[in-house]
C-alpha positions as CSV (number, residue, x, y, z in Angstrom):
1,X,6.9,-100.3,-69.7
2,X,5.1,-97.8,-71.9
3,X,5.5,-94.1,-71.1
4,X,3.5,-91.5,-73.1
5,X,2.9,-87.8,-73.0
6,X,-0.2,-86.0,-71.9
7,X,-0.4,-82.3,-73.0
8,X,-2.8,-80.7,-70.5
9,X,-5.0,-77.7,-71.4
10,X,-6.0,-75.8,-68.3
11,X,-9.7,-74.9,-67.6
12,X,-10.9,-71.6,-69.1
13,X,-8.1,-71.8,-71.7
14,X,-8.8,-71.5,-75.4
15,X,-6.7,-71.6,-78.6
16,X,-6.1,-67.9,-78.4
17,X,-4.2,-68.4,-75.2
18,X,-2.1,-71.2,-76.7
19,X,-0.3,-69.3,-79.5
20,X,3.2,-68.0,-79.1
21,X,5.5,-66.6,-81.8
22,X,3.2,-67.7,-84.6
23,X,3.0,-71.3,-83.3
24,X,0.1,-73.3,-81.9
25,X,1.8,-74.5,-78.7
26,X,0.1,-78.0,-78.3
27,X,1.1,-79.0,-81.8
28,X,4.6,-77.5,-81.6
29,X,5.1,-79.2,-78.2
30,X,3.9,-82.5,-79.6
31,X,6.4,-82.3,-82.4
32,X,9.3,-81.6,-80.0
33,X,8.3,-84.2,-77.4
34,X,8.0,-87.0,-80.0
35,X,11.8,-86.8,-80.3
36,X,12.2,-88.0,-76.7
37,X,13.7,-91.5,-76.2
38,X,11.3,-94.3,-77.2
39,X,9.1,-91.9,-79.3
40,X,6.2,-91.6,-76.9
41,X,2.6,-91.3,-78.0
42,X,1.1,-87.9,-77.6
43,X,-2.3,-87.3,-76.0
44,X,-4.2,-84.2,-75.1
45,X,-6.6,-83.4,-72.2
46,X,-8.9,-80.4,-72.6
47,X,-11.8,-79.1,-70.5
48,X,-15.3,-80.1,-71.5
49,X,-15.9,-76.4,-72.6
50,X,-13.0,-76.5,-75.1
51,X,-14.0,-76.1,-78.8
52,X,-10.7,-75.4,-80.5
53,X,-8.7,-77.1,-83.2
54,X,-7.7,-80.1,-81.1
55,X,-11.3,-81.4,-80.8
56,X,-10.7,-83.1,-84.2
57,X,-7.7,-85.0,-82.9
58,X,-8.5,-88.6,-82.0
59,X,-6.0,-88.4,-79.1
60,X,-7.7,-85.4,-77.5
61,X,-9.9,-86.3,-74.6
62,X,-12.4,-83.9,-73.1
63,X,-12.7,-84.0,-69.3
64,X,-15.1,-82.9,-66.6
65,X,-13.7,-81.0,-63.6
66,X,-10.0,-81.2,-62.7
67,X,-7.2,-83.8,-62.8
68,X,-8.2,-85.7,-59.8
69,X,-7.9,-89.5,-59.2
70,X,-11.0,-90.2,-61.3
71,X,-9.6,-88.2,-64.2
72,X,-6.3,-90.2,-64.1
73,X,-8.1,-93.5,-63.9
74,X,-10.1,-92.6,-67.0
75,X,-7.1,-91.3,-68.9
76,X,-5.0,-94.4,-68.2
77,X,-7.8,-96.6,-69.4
78,X,-8.1,-94.6,-72.6
79,X,-4.4,-94.5,-73.4
80,X,-3.3,-98.0,-72.2
81,X,-0.1,-96.3,-70.9
82,X,1.9,-97.6,-68.0
83,X,3.2,-94.1,-67.2
84,X,2.1,-90.6,-68.3
85,X,4.1,-87.4,-68.3
86,X,1.8,-84.5,-67.9
87,X,2.9,-81.2,-69.4
88,X,1.1,-77.8,-69.5
89,X,-0.1,-76.9,-73.0
90,X,1.0,-73.3,-72.6
91,X,4.7,-74.2,-72.0
92,X,6.1,-71.7,-74.6
93,X,9.7,-72.1,-73.4
94,X,9.7,-75.8,-72.7
95,X,13.2,-77.3,-72.6
96,X,12.7,-80.9,-73.8
97,X,16.1,-81.9,-72.4
98,X,14.8,-81.3,-68.9
99,X,11.7,-83.4,-69.6
100,X,13.9,-86.2,-70.7
101,X,15.9,-86.0,-67.5
102,X,12.8,-86.1,-65.4
103,X,11.4,-89.1,-67.3
104,X,14.8,-90.9,-67.0
105,X,14.8,-90.3,-63.2
106,X,11.3,-91.7,-63.0
107,X,11.9,-94.8,-65.1
108,X,15.3,-95.5,-63.4
109,X,13.6,-96.0,-60.0
110,X,10.2,-97.0,-61.4
111,X,8.6,-94.3,-59.2
112,X,4.9,-93.9,-58.6
113,X,5.1,-90.1,-59.0
114,X,8.0,-87.8,-60.1
115,X,7.9,-84.0,-60.1
116,X,10.3,-81.1,-60.1
117,X,11.1,-79.4,-56.8
118,X,12.0,-76.1,-58.3
119,X,11.2,-75.7,-62.0
120,X,8.4,-73.3,-62.8
121,X,5.3,-74.8,-64.4
122,X,6.3,-73.9,-67.9
123,X,9.5,-75.9,-67.6
124,X,8.3,-78.8,-65.5
125,X,6.1,-81.9,-65.7
126,X,4.5,-84.6,-63.5
127,X,5.2,-88.2,-64.3
128,X,2.5,-90.6,-63.0
129,X,2.5,-94.4,-62.8
130,X,-0.6,-96.4,-63.5
131,X,0.2,-98.4,-60.4
132,X,-0.3,-95.3,-58.3
133,X,-3.7,-94.6,-59.7
134,X,-4.8,-98.3,-59.4
135,X,-4.1,-98.1,-55.7
136,X,-6.4,-95.1,-55.1
137,X,-10.0,-96.1,-54.1
138,X,-13.0,-94.9,-56.0
139,X,-14.8,-91.8,-54.8
140,X,-18.3,-90.7,-55.7
141,X,-17.4,-87.0,-55.3
142,X,-14.6,-85.0,-56.9
143,X,-11.4,-84.9,-55.0
144,X,-8.3,-82.6,-55.0
145,X,-6.0,-82.6,-58.0
146,X,-3.7,-85.6,-57.9
147,X,-0.4,-83.6,-57.5
148,X,-1.9,-81.8,-54.5
149,X,-2.9,-85.1,-52.9
150,X,0.6,-86.7,-53.5
151,X,2.6,-83.6,-52.4
152,X,0.5,-83.3,-49.2
153,X,1.1,-87.0,-48.3
154,X,4.6,-87.3,-49.7
155,X,5.7,-90.0,-47.3
156,X,2.9,-92.4,-48.4
157,X,4.0,-92.7,-52.0
158,X,7.1,-93.8,-53.9
159,X,8.2,-90.3,-55.1
160,X,11.2,-89.0,-56.9
161,X,12.1,-85.3,-56.7
162,X,14.0,-83.5,-59.5
163,X,16.0,-80.4,-58.9
164,X,17.8,-78.3,-61.5
165,X,20.1,-75.3,-61.1
166,X,19.8,-72.4,-61.5
167,X,16.8,-71.9,-59.2
168,X,14.6,-69.2,-60.6
169,X,11.6,-69.5,-58.3
170,X,12.4,-66.0,-57.0
171,X,11.4,-64.5,-60.3
172,X,7.8,-65.6,-59.7
173,X,7.2,-66.4,-63.4
174,X,5.2,-69.4,-64.5
175,X,6.4,-69.3,-68.1
176,X,3.0,-70.3,-69.3
177,X,1.4,-68.6,-72.3
178,X,-2.0,-68.8,-70.8
179,X,-0.9,-66.3,-68.2
180,X,-1.1,-63.0,-69.9
181,X,1.5,-61.2,-67.7
182,X,4.0,-64.1,-68.0
183,X,3.4,-64.4,-71.8
184,X,4.4,-60.7,-72.1
185,X,7.6,-61.3,-70.3
186,X,8.4,-64.3,-72.5
187,X,7.7,-62.2,-75.6
188,X,10.2,-59.7,-74.3
189,X,12.8,-62.4,-73.7
190,X,12.1,-63.9,-77.1
191,X,12.4,-60.5,-78.8
192,X,15.7,-59.9,-77.1
193,X,17.1,-63.3,-78.0
194,X,15.4,-63.8,-81.4
195,X,14.9,-67.4,-80.2
196,X,13.6,-69.5,-77.3
197,X,16.4,-69.8,-74.8
198,X,17.4,-72.8,-72.8
199,X,16.4,-73.0,-69.2
200,X,20.0,-72.7,-68.0
201,X,20.1,-69.2,-69.6
202,X,16.9,-67.7,-68.3
203,X,18.3,-66.3,-65.0
204,X,21.2,-64.6,-66.7
205,X,19.0,-63.1,-69.4
206,X,16.7,-61.5,-66.8
207,X,19.4,-60.3,-64.5
208,X,21.3,-58.7,-67.3
209,X,18.2,-57.2,-68.9
210,X,15.7,-56.7,-66.0
211,X,13.5,-54.5,-68.2
212,X,12.1,-57.6,-69.7
213,X,10.0,-58.2,-66.5
214,X,8.9,-54.6,-66.2
215,X,5.7,-54.9,-68.1
216,X,3.1,-53.0,-66.2
217,X,1.7,-52.6,-62.7
218,X,0.0,-55.7,-61.2
219,X,-1.1,-54.0,-58.0
220,X,-2.5,-50.5,-57.4
221,X,-2.8,-49.4,-53.8
222,X,-5.2,-46.4,-53.9
223,X,-5.8,-44.0,-51.1
224,X,-9.4,-43.1,-51.4
225,X,-9.2,-40.8,-48.3
226,X,-6.9,-39.8,-45.5
227,X,-9.7,-39.7,-43.0
228,X,-9.9,-42.3,-40.1
229,X,-11.8,-42.5,-36.8
230,X,-9.1,-44.4,-35.0
231,X,-5.7,-43.4,-33.5
232,X,-3.7,-46.7,-33.8
233,X,-0.5,-47.1,-31.8
234,X,1.5,-48.1,-34.9
235,X,-0.1,-45.8,-37.5
236,X,2.0,-43.3,-39.5
237,X,-0.9,-40.8,-40.0
238,X,0.3,-38.4,-37.3
239,X,3.7,-38.2,-39.0
240,X,2.3,-36.9,-42.3
241,X,3.5,-33.5,-43.4
242,X,0.0,-32.5,-44.4
243,X,-3.5,-34.0,-44.0
244,X,-4.5,-36.2,-46.9
245,X,-7.8,-35.4,-48.4
246,X,-10.4,-37.4,-50.4
247,X,-9.9,-38.6,-53.9
248,X,-12.1,-37.2,-56.6
249,X,-14.3,-39.9,-58.1
250,X,-13.4,-38.7,-61.6
251,X,-9.7,-39.2,-60.9
252,X,-10.2,-42.8,-60.0
253,X,-12.2,-43.4,-63.1
254,X,-9.4,-41.8,-65.1
255,X,-6.8,-44.1,-63.5
256,X,-8.8,-47.2,-64.2
257,X,-9.5,-46.2,-67.8
258,X,-5.8,-45.5,-68.4
259,X,-4.8,-48.8,-67.0
260,X,-6.3,-50.4,-70.1
261,X,-3.3,-49.2,-72.1
262,X,-1.3,-52.0,-70.5
263,X,-3.9,-54.6,-71.4
264,X,-2.9,-56.8,-68.5
265,X,-4.8,-58.2,-65.5
266,X,-4.1,-56.5,-62.2
267,X,-5.5,-56.0,-58.6
268,X,-6.7,-52.9,-56.8
269,X,-6.3,-52.3,-53.1
270,X,-8.2,-49.5,-51.3
271,X,-5.7,-48.7,-48.6
272,X,-3.4,-45.8,-47.9
273,X,-3.4,-43.7,-44.7
274,X,-7.2,-43.5,-44.2
275,X,-10.3,-45.7,-43.9
276,X,-11.6,-46.3,-47.5
277,X,-15.2,-46.7,-46.4
278,X,-15.3,-43.1,-45.2
279,X,-15.1,-41.9,-48.8
280,X,-18.6,-40.3,-49.4
281,X,-18.9,-42.2,-52.8
282,X,-17.2,-45.4,-51.6
283,X,-19.8,-47.8,-53.1
284,X,-19.8,-46.0,-56.4
285,X,-16.0,-46.4,-56.6
286,X,-16.2,-50.0,-55.4
287,X,-18.6,-50.8,-58.2
288,X,-16.3,-49.1,-60.7
289,X,-13.4,-51.4,-59.9
290,X,-15.6,-54.5,-59.4
291,X,-17.0,-54.2,-62.9
292,X,-13.7,-53.6,-64.8
293,X,-12.8,-56.7,-66.7
294,X,-9.0,-56.3,-66.3
295,X,-9.2,-56.1,-62.6
296,X,-8.9,-59.6,-61.2
297,X,-9.4,-58.8,-57.5
298,X,-10.4,-55.9,-55.3
299,X,-8.9,-55.7,-51.8
300,X,-10.6,-53.5,-49.2
301,X,-8.3,-52.9,-46.3
302,X,-10.5,-51.6,-43.5
303,X,-10.7,-51.1,-39.7
304,X,-14.1,-52.7,-39.8
305,X,-16.1,-49.8,-38.3
306,X,-18.2,-49.3,-41.4
307,X,-18.3,-52.8,-42.6
308,X,-21.9,-53.2,-41.5
309,X,-25.1,-54.1,-43.2
310,X,-24.6,-51.9,-46.3
311,X,-21.2,-53.4,-47.0
312,X,-22.4,-56.9,-46.3
313,X,-25.3,-56.5,-48.7
314,X,-22.9,-55.1,-51.4
315,X,-20.6,-58.1,-51.0
316,X,-23.5,-60.5,-51.2
317,X,-25.1,-58.9,-54.3
318,X,-22.3,-57.3,-56.3
319,X,-18.8,-58.0,-54.9
320,X,-17.6,-61.3,-56.4
321,X,-14.1,-60.0,-56.8
322,X,-13.9,-58.3,-53.5
323,X,-11.6,-59.5,-50.7
324,X,-11.9,-57.8,-47.3
325,X,-9.0,-57.4,-44.8
326,X,-10.1,-56.2,-41.4
327,X,-7.3,-54.9,-39.2
328,X,-8.2,-56.2,-35.7
329,X,-5.4,-55.8,-33.1
330,X,-7.2,-56.8,-29.9
331,X,-8.7,-59.9,-28.2
332,X,-11.1,-57.8,-26.0
333,X,-12.2,-54.2,-25.5
334,X,-9.2,-53.4,-23.3
335,X,-6.5,-54.6,-25.7
336,X,-8.4,-53.2,-28.7
337,X,-8.5,-49.7,-27.1
338,X,-4.9,-49.8,-26.2
339,X,-3.8,-50.5,-29.7
340,X,-6.4,-48.7,-31.8
341,X,-6.9,-45.7,-29.5
342,X,-10.7,-46.0,-29.1
343,X,-13.1,-48.7,-27.9
344,X,-15.0,-50.0,-30.9
345,X,-14.2,-53.6,-30.2
346,X,-17.8,-54.9,-29.9
347,X,-18.9,-53.0,-33.1
348,X,-16.0,-54.3,-35.2
349,X,-16.4,-57.9,-33.8
350,X,-20.1,-57.9,-34.7
351,X,-19.4,-56.6,-38.2
352,X,-16.8,-59.3,-38.7
353,X,-19.1,-62.1,-37.6
354,X,-21.9,-60.8,-39.7
355,X,-19.7,-60.3,-42.8
356,X,-18.3,-63.8,-42.4
357,X,-21.7,-65.3,-43.2
358,X,-21.6,-63.6,-46.6
359,X,-17.9,-63.2,-47.6
360,X,-16.8,-66.6,-46.5
361,X,-13.2,-67.3,-47.7
362,X,-12.9,-63.8,-49.1
363,X,-12.7,-62.4,-45.5
364,X,-9.4,-62.0,-43.7
365,X,-8.5,-60.8,-40.2
366,X,-5.1,-59.0,-40.0
367,X,-3.2,-58.7,-36.8
368,X,0.2,-57.1,-36.5
369,X,3.1,-59.1,-35.1
370,X,4.4,-56.7,-32.4
371,X,5.2,-56.7,-28.7
372,X,1.8,-55.5,-27.7
373,X,-0.1,-58.3,-29.5
374,X,2.3,-61.1,-28.7
375,X,0.8,-61.9,-25.2
376,X,-2.6,-62.7,-26.7
377,X,-1.7,-63.9,-30.2
378,X,-2.4,-67.6,-29.5
379,X,-5.8,-66.8,-28.0
380,X,-6.6,-64.5,-31.0
381,X,-6.0,-67.5,-33.3
382,X,-8.1,-69.8,-31.1
383,X,-11.1,-67.4,-31.1
384,X,-11.2,-66.6,-34.8
385,X,-10.1,-69.9,-36.3
386,X,-13.2,-71.4,-34.6
387,X,-15.2,-69.0,-36.8
388,X,-13.3,-70.4,-39.8
389,X,-11.9,-67.0,-40.7
390,X,-8.5,-66.8,-42.3
391,X,-5.9,-64.8,-40.3
392,X,-3.1,-62.7,-41.8
393,X,-0.1,-62.2,-39.4
394,X,1.2,-58.8,-40.6
395,X,4.8,-57.7,-40.4
396,X,5.2,-54.2,-39.0
397,X,6.3,-51.6,-41.4
398,X,8.0,-48.6,-39.6
399,X,8.0,-46.6,-42.9
400,X,11.7,-46.0,-42.8
401,X,11.7,-45.1,-39.0
402,X,8.6,-42.9,-39.0
403,X,7.0,-45.1,-36.4
404,X,8.5,-46.8,-33.4
405,X,9.8,-50.3,-34.1
406,X,7.6,-52.6,-32.0
407,X,8.7,-55.9,-33.6
408,X,9.8,-58.7,-31.3
409,X,11.5,-60.7,-34.1
410,X,13.1,-59.8,-37.4
411,X,12.3,-62.1,-40.3
412,X,14.2,-60.2,-43.0
413,X,16.1,-62.6,-45.3
414,X,19.8,-62.4,-45.2
415,X,20.2,-62.1,-49.0
416,X,18.6,-59.1,-50.7
417,X,16.6,-59.6,-53.8
418,X,15.2,-56.9,-56.2
419,X,12.2,-55.0,-54.7
420,X,8.9,-56.5,-55.6
421,X,7.1,-53.2,-55.1
422,X,9.2,-51.3,-57.6
423,X,8.7,-54.1,-60.1
424,X,4.9,-54.5,-59.8
425,X,3.2,-51.8,-57.6
426,X,1.8,-48.3,-57.9
427,X,1.1,-46.5,-54.7
428,X,-1.3,-43.6,-55.5
429,X,-2.2,-40.9,-52.9
430,X,-5.7,-39.3,-52.7
431,X,-4.6,-36.3,-54.8
432,X,-3.2,-38.5,-57.6
433,X,0.4,-38.3,-56.6
434,X,2.3,-41.6,-57.4
435,X,4.8,-42.1,-54.6
436,X,8.2,-43.6,-55.2
437,X,6.9,-46.6,-53.4
438,X,4.6,-47.4,-50.4
439,X,7.3,-46.1,-48.0
440,X,7.0,-42.6,-49.6
441,X,3.7,-41.9,-47.8
442,X,3.9,-38.1,-48.3
443,X,4.9,-38.5,-52.0
444,X,8.1,-36.5,-51.5
445,X,10.0,-38.5,-54.1
446,X,7.0,-38.8,-56.4
447,X,7.5,-39.9,-60.0
448,X,4.3,-38.1,-61.2
449,X,0.7,-37.4,-60.7
450,X,-2.2,-39.2,-62.3
451,X,-4.3,-36.1,-62.3
452,X,-2.0,-34.5,-64.9
453,X,-0.2,-37.4,-66.5
454,X,-1.1,-40.8,-67.9
455,X,-0.5,-43.9,-65.7
456,X,1.7,-45.3,-68.5
457,X,4.0,-42.3,-68.5
458,X,4.3,-42.4,-64.8
459,X,5.1,-46.1,-65.0
460,X,7.8,-45.4,-67.6
461,X,9.4,-42.8,-65.3
462,X,9.6,-45.4,-62.5
463,X,11.5,-47.8,-64.8
464,X,14.9,-46.3,-64.1
465,X,14.5,-46.7,-60.3
466,X,13.4,-50.3,-60.8
467,X,16.4,-51.2,-63.0
468,X,18.8,-49.5,-60.6
469,X,17.4,-51.4,-57.7
470,X,17.5,-54.7,-59.7
471,X,21.2,-54.1,-60.2
472,X,21.7,-53.4,-56.5
473,X,22.3,-49.7,-57.0
474,X,19.8,-48.8,-54.2
475,X,18.2,-45.3,-54.0
476,X,19.3,-43.0,-51.2
477,X,16.1,-40.8,-51.4
478,X,14.1,-42.6,-50.1
479,X,16.7,-44.7,-48.3
480,X,16.2,-48.1,-49.8
481,X,19.0,-49.6,-47.7
482,X,17.0,-48.9,-44.6
483,X,13.9,-50.5,-45.9
484,X,12.9,-54.1,-45.1
485,X,9.7,-54.2,-47.2
486,X,11.6,-55.2,-50.4
487,X,10.8,-58.9,-49.9
488,X,7.1,-58.6,-49.1
489,X,4.8,-59.3,-52.0
490,X,1.3,-58.3,-53.1
491,X,0.4,-59.6,-56.6
């Protein structure tokens, strides 16, 4: 039974993404993997657009599309292998001993498919048997990637699962060099260790030196304005110590420009205490963030009142990165008015239906899981799922007791992990104040102001709070122990 290795280069990945610590990863991985038992042959799969140094290698096969069943049938016919072990080409920290264990498990039971239940992509692999591929019928059209098909129908195949302690999925790191944020983290770990660590040591390294994962904000929530036409039952606006104004367009431009110093991809959310579309220069600011190459996605969180024809046309013609979240807590005019304070149900409903024709899978409806929505929650899902609109069931945030707790269930995990928002987010008020976190809606415990300081200097000031929280020395101002948002996650 012949088992070989397939080093897989992801789509939109070039040679510049596959270097780490002076090494070209596909070749350094090949060298390490050839030392596995039975000295497997090494093959490469690259996207059709790839034009790097591997194109001259006779064992490099260019592919169209993704690794679906047709791809696997082709690759098995080319290699003559009985089994193939697929490994990501960007696996900078690959621990070959783990790959050997996964292969041994697969071969011991002659499985059709073997994968790791908990290893991050940069440490794991998929082992596929030729028998599995031969049993899949031919399709004229492209299908889902094979691993998705198998994992979605796990009882229909002969599958082995591999699990390895410690479990580091809670770190949310892929350990792939092609991911710029994760590559920066790995560079920090490598610099600290002066070597590539074993998998078993990663968790301890991060928890002893949490600063290695604190590399730059991945999510900016920006309050364009404090204005809003609604008076929602669960909103904190009435508790603010002062009215929040409108952000100066030049300030936002300054923030976006200064984010370039991190040279990392990130997302922007127009949110905060007000309705972002009420900013007088909303479309100018939306264009600014849409066009910035470092910004991967733009999230507009809106009540939907102003998401009419102008917004729909913008999305259709300009907004390829834009995701729209409409807060809609009502099934009819009566329930809508009870929760949002005014009756705009028909207007918002029509805007949603119209926007759905343009935004498609980039449109989301968000409904809060509270006592007042529980009686019609099932009906809400029935109505909007027929329109094929994705629904977000939002957990209520009481903002440390500012608003009445209306939850009818508490899903807070029993074991506390480090706060995701301190690690990755910046919450910026309309005047440029950077709050301690999104719970600090007045900016009382601010760590700086983007109108007078650089974003990078403010981020550096926040580092001490992040490290303290990571080591379970929770802040008392604001009271982190009373917060239950630490486990929620943006980007």
